[in-house]
N, C-alpha and C positions, 0 to 999 in steps of 0.2 A: 446653789445646788452643791451637795457634798458628793464627791466621786471617790470611790475607794479602790476600784480594781485597777491593776496595771497590765497584767498579762494573762493569757489563757493557757491552761494546762492541756496536754493531750487527753487527759482523762475526762475532760469536760465533754459536752454533748457531741463534739466533732469526732473525738477519738483519733488515735494514731492511724488507724486503718484509713479513715476518711481522708486524711491529709496525703496519704501515699497512693491511694488508688488512682491509677492512670498516669501518675507522675506528671511530667510536663507534656501538654498536648498543644499542637499547633492551632493558632487562631489569629485573629487580627488584633492590632493594638488599639488603645483608646487613650483619651486624655481625661484623667480622673476616672475613678471607678464609675461605670455607667449603670443606670437603673433600667434594666430590661423589664419588660412587662411581667409583673408578679414576682420579681426576683429582687433580692437585696442589692443595694448600691453601696454597701459598707464592706469593711474588711476585718479579718481577725487581727492582722498586723498592719498598722497604718503608719505611713511615713511621708515626710516632706523634705524639702531642701534643694539640692543642686539642680539647676536648669540643665546642666550637661548630661546628667544621667536620668532625667525624668522620663524620656521616651523609652529607653531600653528597659527601665524598671516597669513601665506600663506594659511593655511587651512580655516581660517575665510574668507579670500579674495575670495577664490573659492566658498565657501558656500553662500556668499553674492551675487556673480555673477556680471553681467554687468548692466549698466543703461538701455540698450536695446540690441537687438540681436548682433549688430556689434559695439556698442559704448564702451567707457572706462569701466574698472572695477570700481566698487564703492570704493574699497579699494585696494591699491597696496602697497605691502610690499616688500622691496628689501633686499636680504640676506646680512649678514655681511661676511659670508664665505660659501664655498662649493656651490655657486650658479652655475647653469648650463645654459648657459656657464659662467664660472667664470671670467668675465671681471673685470678689475680694475676700470672701470668707469660705470656709469649708466646714462640713460636719462629717466626722469620721466614724461615728458609732451610731448604732440603731437604738441606743438606750436613752435617747432624749438629751444627749450631751449638748453643750453649747456650741454654736458655730464660732470658729476661731479664725483670726486673721491668717491669710495664706502667706507662709514664709517664702521669701524669694531669695534663693541662693544657699550655698553651703553653710555660711555663718549663721544666717537666720534660722535655717533648719536645725542646726545644733543648738542654738539658743532656745528655740521652742522646746526641743527635746529635754534640755537641761531643766527647764521649768516643770515639764511633765513628770520628771522623775525625782523632783525635790532637790536637785543640785543647784538650783537658783530660785529666787523668789519671784522674779519677773524678767521679762525680756521684751524687746520691741524691734520693729523693722519697718521697711517701706515696701508696700505692695507693688507688683508690676502694674504699670499704668498710673501709679500715684496713690496716695492715701497711706495712713499709718496703721500698723498692726501692733497689738500688745498681747502678751501672754502672762497669765498669773496662775497661782494655785490657791487663791483665797476663797474659792467657791462662788465667785462673781461671774459676770458675763464673759470674761476672758479666760476662765479657768480651763487649763489644758490637761489636768491630771486624768489619766486613763485614756486620753485621746490619741496619743502618739506612742508607738513602740520602737521606731527607728527613724533615722534621718539619712538623707543622701549627701555625700560629700565628694567633691572633685579635688579636694586638697587633703593632704595627710595631717596627722595629729601633732599637737604639741604634747609630747609624751609626759605622763604623770604617773609616778609609782602608785600602784593600787587605785588607778583611775576608775571612775564609776561607769565610763563608757569605753567600748572597744571599737576601734576602726577595723572593719573586716573587709579585706580586699575582695573584689569580684571581677574586675576587668581592667584592660589597659586602654587608655585614651592617648591621643597625641594632639597637641595644639599647634596649628599652623597660623599663618597670617592670611587674612582675606582682604581682597581689593575689589573695587567695583568692576562691572562689566566693561566700562569705558576707561579703565585705568591707563595711566602712562608710567606707572611704577615699574622700574626695571626688576629683573629677577634679583633676589636678595640672598645673602649668606648670613650666618649668625653674627660673624664678626669677631673682632678682638677688643679686649679691654682698652687698648691704646688707640682705637679708631678716632681720627680727628681730621679736620680739614687741612689740605696742603696750603701753600702760599697763595694759590689762586682762589681758594675757597671750595675746592672740590673735595668731597669726602668719599670714603669707601661706601659701596652699596650694601649696607648691612643693617640688621635690626638694631644693633647697638648704636650706630650712628643716628638712626631715626629716633629711638626712644630715650636717648640721652641728649637730644637737641643739637647734636653736632651737624646734622643735615636738616635743612628746613625747606628746600626747594628741589624740584625735579626739572632738569634741563633736557629738552628734546629738540631735535633738528633732523630733518630728512637726511638719510645717509650717514648719520652720526650716532654713535653709541649713547644711549640715554645715561645720564649721570645724576648723582645727588650732589648738592652744593649747600653752602650756608649763605647768609645774607651778604657776605662780602664779595661774592662772585659777581663779575661783570659780564652781562649778556653779550654774546657775539652776534654777528650778522646772521639772521635767519633762525636764531634760537628762540625757543619759547620756555618761559618759566612757569611752573605749576606749583602752587603751595602744597606742602605736605600737611595733611590733617591726620594726626596720630591719635587713636582712641584706645581706651581700655574700658572694660565693663563697669557696672555699678559697684559701689562699695558693698562688701559682704560677699562678693562673688569669689568662689574658689579659683576661677579662671584668672581673675585679676591678680590674686595673690601669686598664682603660679607664673604668670607672664612676667611679673616683676623680676623673677630670677631667671627664667628660661630664656628671655630675650636679651638678658644681660643688663636690663635697665637698672635693677637693684635700687628702685627709688623709694622703697620702704613706705612710710606713712605719708611722706611728702611727694606728691606727684609733680614732675617737672612742668614748667609753664608751657611747654610745647605739647603736652599730652592732656587730652580732655576726657572727662567722664560723662559730659552732657552734650547733646546734639547741637551743632551749629545752627544759629537762627539768622543772624544778620551781621553786617560789617564786612570788612575785607572785600570790597565791591567786586574785585576781580580775582577769582581763584587762579586764572590763567592770564599771564601778561606777556605780550610779545614785544613791548617797547622798552620795558625797564625791568628791574628786579625788585621793585618795592611794592608793598601791599598796604592798604589802609590799616592802621592800628585800631585797637578797640573792638575786636571781633566779639560778637555776642554768642556765647555758648550756654545760654540759660534754658535751652530746650529740655526735653525729657531725658532722663538718665539713659545711658547707652546700655541696653539689655544685652547680656552675653548671648552670643550665637544668634543675633538678630542683625541682619545686614542693612536695616533701614538707615542707619546713621551714615553709611558710606555710599548709599545708592546714588548713582550718577555723579559722584564726586571723584574726578580723575586722580586726585592726589591723596585720597583717603586710604587708611590702613587700620586694621583692628585684629586682635587675636580671635581665633575661631576654632572650636573643637572640630577636628576632621571627622570623627564618627558622627557627631551631631549634624554636620553638613551632609554626610552621606545619607543619614536617615531622612533628612529633609529632601535631598535630591531624589531618593528612591520613591518618594511619595507614599511611604508606608501609611496605611490607614490610621487616622487619629493623630498623625504627626503634622504639626503646622509647619509649612514651608516658609520660614522667615528669612530666607537668604536675600530677597530683594535684589537678585542679580549678582550677589557677591560670589566671587570665585576664589579658590584656594591657590595661593602663589607657590612657586617652587622655592625650595630653600637648599642652599648648597648644591643646586642643580638637581635636587631630588623632588619628584612630584609627591603630593600628599595622598593621592588616591590611585587606585589601580582598577582596571576594568571599566564597565559602563552598564547603564540600565540596572536591571535587577542583580547583576553580578558585580556592581560597584562595591569595592572594599577599600580599606586603608592599605596604603603601600607599606609592606613590612619594613622596607628600608628606611622609611621615614620615622619609624619607632626608635631609631638610634642614629640620628643624623651624625655622621662622623666629624670630628674636629681633631686636628693633629698639629696645628700650628702653635708655636710657643705663644703664650699669653692668650690662648683661646678661651672662650666662654665654655666651660666644660659640661654645663648642665644640658641634658637632652631635652627635646620637646615632647617626650613621652612621659606619661604620669600614670600612676595607679589610681583608680577610683574606688570608693568605699561605700559601704553601708555602715552607719554608726549605730551600735546596739548596746543597751545597758549591760554592763559586764556580768552582774549577778544572774540575770535571767539567761544570758547567752551561755553561761557555764552550767546551767541547770538542764540536765539531759532529758527532763520530762517536759520542757517548755517548747512552745511553737518556735520561738526564736532560735533555739539550738538546732532544731531540725531544718529550719529555713536557711540559716546563714553560716553555721559553724562547721568548718572542716571541708575537705575536698569531696566528701560524700554528701554534703548538704544539697538541698534542692536547687539552690541558686548555682552551685558549682557542678552540678551533674552534667553528663554529656548532652542531654537535651537542653539544659540551660545554656551551655556553650553555643549551641546552634542559634538560639535567640540572640545571644550576645554578638555573635559574628554577623548575623543578619542586620543588626543595627549599626554595623560599622566598627565596633570595638574589637580590640585584640583580646584573645583568651590568655589568661595567666597560666603558663605552662610549668612553672616551678612546682616541685612536689613538696617543698617545705620552705619555711622562712617567711619573712615579712611581706614578700610579694607573691605568696602562693594564695590561691583562692581559698577563702574560708579561714585564713590564719587568724588567731586570736591573741597575738602577742603584743599588739600596740594599744596601750591603754592611755586614756586621757581624762581630763576634768577631775579635780579633787572633790571628794565627798563633802557634804555639809555635815555638821555635828549636832546630834540631838542633845537636849538637856534632860538629865534623869536624876532624880533623888529617890533613894530606896533604902529601906531598913527591913530587918527581920527579927523575930523573937521566937524563943523556944517555949511553946505552950504545952508544958508537960501534963497539965490537968486534962487537956483534951487530946493528948498524944498527937500533936501536930506542930508544924513550923508555920508561923503566920508572917506573910510578906506584905509590905506596904510600899507601893510605888506612889509616892505622894506628888511627884512632879514628873510629867512627861510632855515635853514640847519639842517640836521639830518643824521644818518647812512643811507646810500643808497639814492636813488633818486626816490622813489616810490610816492612822493606827499602826500597830506593830505586833509582832509575835514575841512572846516572852518565854524563855526557857530557863529552868533551874539547873544549875551545874553543880554537881556534888563531887568532891575530891577526897579520896582516902589514900594517902601516899601518892603513888603514881597512877592509881586507878581512878578514872573519871567516868561518871555516869550522868545521865540526863533524866532524872526521875519524873519530871513534871513539865508540862507546857500549857500555856494559855495565851490569850490575846488581849491587847488593849484595843477596844473598839474604835472605829472611825469617829473622830470628833472628841474622844475622851482624852483627858489630861492626867488621869490617875488610875490606879488599879490596886485592889487588895485581893489576896487569895491565900489559901492555906494548902500545905502539903502534908498529908498524914504520915506518921512514922512508918506505916506499913509500905509506903512507896519508896522508902530509902533503902539502899543496900546496907549490908551488915557493917558494923564497926563505926568508928568516928568519921563523921562527914563534915567537911568545910563547904558551906553552901554560898553560892553566888547566883546572880541572875544575869542572863544575856538578853538584850533587847534588840531585835532586828526590825527597823521600820519597814513598812510595806512598800514605800517608795525606794527604788534601788539606787537613787542618788544620795541617800542619807546614810551615813556611817552607822555601823552596829556599835552597841555599847555593852561593855562587860564591867560589872561592879567588882569591887574588892570583896573579900569574904565578909558576908553580912552576919553570919551566925555559925557556930560550930556545934554540931549535934554529936555528943559523945555517947557511945554505947555504955550501958551499965557494966561495971566490973563483974566478971563471972569467975566461978571456981570450978575446976574440972577435976573429977576423981574417977579412977577406974580400978576394977578388980578383974583379973584374968585367970581363968582356970582351964585345965585340960591336960590329958595324958599323951605321951608320945604315940604317934600313929593315929590319933583320934582328933576329931574336930574340937577346937577350943571354944570358949565363950568369954566375952568381955561385957561386964556390966558397967556402963558409964553413966555418971550422974553429973548434972550441971546445976549449980546454984547461981541465981534463984531458980526455983522450979518453974517459973513462967517462961524460961528460955525455950525457944523453938529453933529449928534449923537442923543441920546435919553434923554427924560426927564421923571423921575418917581416921582409920588406923593404918599406920605405915610401919614396916619392919626397918629398924634402924634407929638413929638418934635425931632424925629430922624428917620433914615432909618431902622426901625425895622420891621420885619415881611414882609408880602406880600404887594406890592404896591396897592393902591386903583386904580390907572390907570397909563398908560404910553402913551407917544406920541413921534413922530419923528419931529425934527426941519426941517423947510424949510425956508431958508433965515433968520435964527436966531429966528424963531418964531414957536410956536405950540399951537393949541387950543385943549384942552383935556376935554372930557366929564367925569363928576364925578357922582358916584352913589348918590341917594337921601339921605339926612340926616335929623335928627329931628331938630326942632327949637332950636337955641342957637349958642354958639361960638364953632367952630370946629377947633382945631389946625392942621395945615398941614405942612409937611416938604417936600420940593421940591428939587430934586437932578438932576443936569445936568451931564451926563456921561463923557464929554470931548471927544476930538478926537485927531488925530495925531498932530494937530497944537495948539489946545486950551485946557487949563487945565480944569479939572472938577471943579464944584462949586455947592453951595447949599444955600438955604434960608428958613426961617420959616415965615409962614403967618397964619392969622386967618380968617377963612371963617365964616362970620356972617350970619347965616341962619335965615331968618325972616318968 
């Protein structure tokens, strides 16, 4: 199947008014766009990606509503995980497009979007619950062109100059640590880069110590402060040792990438051997030991991948710990309609003595103090646990003021960043971005990422004087996908640039021929190029060198001026060849400076132009012929002797 469309303009059937009517309206949330009886289950703008922001984007989708009573949603956000029903594939448009694999996480969402816009030829991922997804632009079963208009991301960009996507901030998240309801984990601090065990094997109670494998056990005893230790620690009388099971989410998760830095782990692409991405299955017969401090080696962590913000991996495991988005936890705890409660009893731990949440029930919110957990000790891990979350939008369409993407995402006056949008964002536990400008302001468009791919174009042009036209031949046009392109002729005369002609390369076509009549060109000598803008916004534009120069024919300008003092004068101007058309302007002086005294239009190469009366004497005049598509401009200086 060949798909050619990428985005929708306001001038389409919906219209700008349709998008704005009612603004954001309160309603319940949902998992994936729902098919209500007789109504569309699709969206004008469709997005995938981050698990962290899937619920709040669903809430914004419902608040924005539909284009009209039965029509598409204005915004359709497809879950990474826990969707209802949790299908491995999604269909995002009503035009019979293919069902595509459901991207799970920020990285997979971006990879699918890159393919959809031609910035990559293919992408792949692993679905929630298992199974592979692949995305292509080859017209086959996995073709995503036209299916996706944005992705969700809980991690920031790798900035690229002139990037084809823009990371647009819309809310603030904070990632805390979660433990089980029966945890024995002591309250933690972020820690220092120097955290290590002392001579007895006791370590500081910090995230750094846990996620860098300095601490491997939790020691508890009635009436004694709980402490973290390593394997060298010797149990005292009445002490119990509990194994620490430290988890991070699945590969491709923005939360995993963030946690590597925010917890101080900094483990890059190589995860320490004490940190797991898959659930514990068997081995280590005793997680809790009262008689010694040794555990069976060879633990089996071959279970399902640890899904971000899903507490099942740590459920009823007293020494388990994992990162967890606090707003995500709040949305699950509130029981918002359509939000799957995946906590499995997980609770958010205090960090540096600061709780992650504030309030209770329907008034549960993120604790503002947690958004900037203070660190002041020398050698401290300075990264906070707060992060900006984004919607990733193709740059070209985001900057087009007529596009849906522009109105939805760009700037503080966009629909997502509106006052009503902020209400939804708060209800889902996220912080509102309060900066009025800069990279962390809602709707900012300064952070670009992902390099464009390059089309291959071979083009030539010839001057067909017999037919009074310029003939263009684009003999080769290839790029990622087959969505076609817009072609514009660029004409330059000195510093003056005009665009006299535009056409298209049809979807699926690899060549194009067309002609531009002389009559479409501005006057004078024109250096002609072509610009090719592929329809997929992930592909770079192409501009040729000068293909042909159209020189105007040399003209000869003559003028006779008569008239007496105090009376109107007359100038008879002739231009050779007599086929010349256009205008003649007459200026007082020796150059075309200021306003013309008079102008006239040539007919058969001649014009008679009335002049305002002048005083007796010699009056210098400068006469300019404008030129036309065939004839070059020219000028001459004469003296009007007024008697």
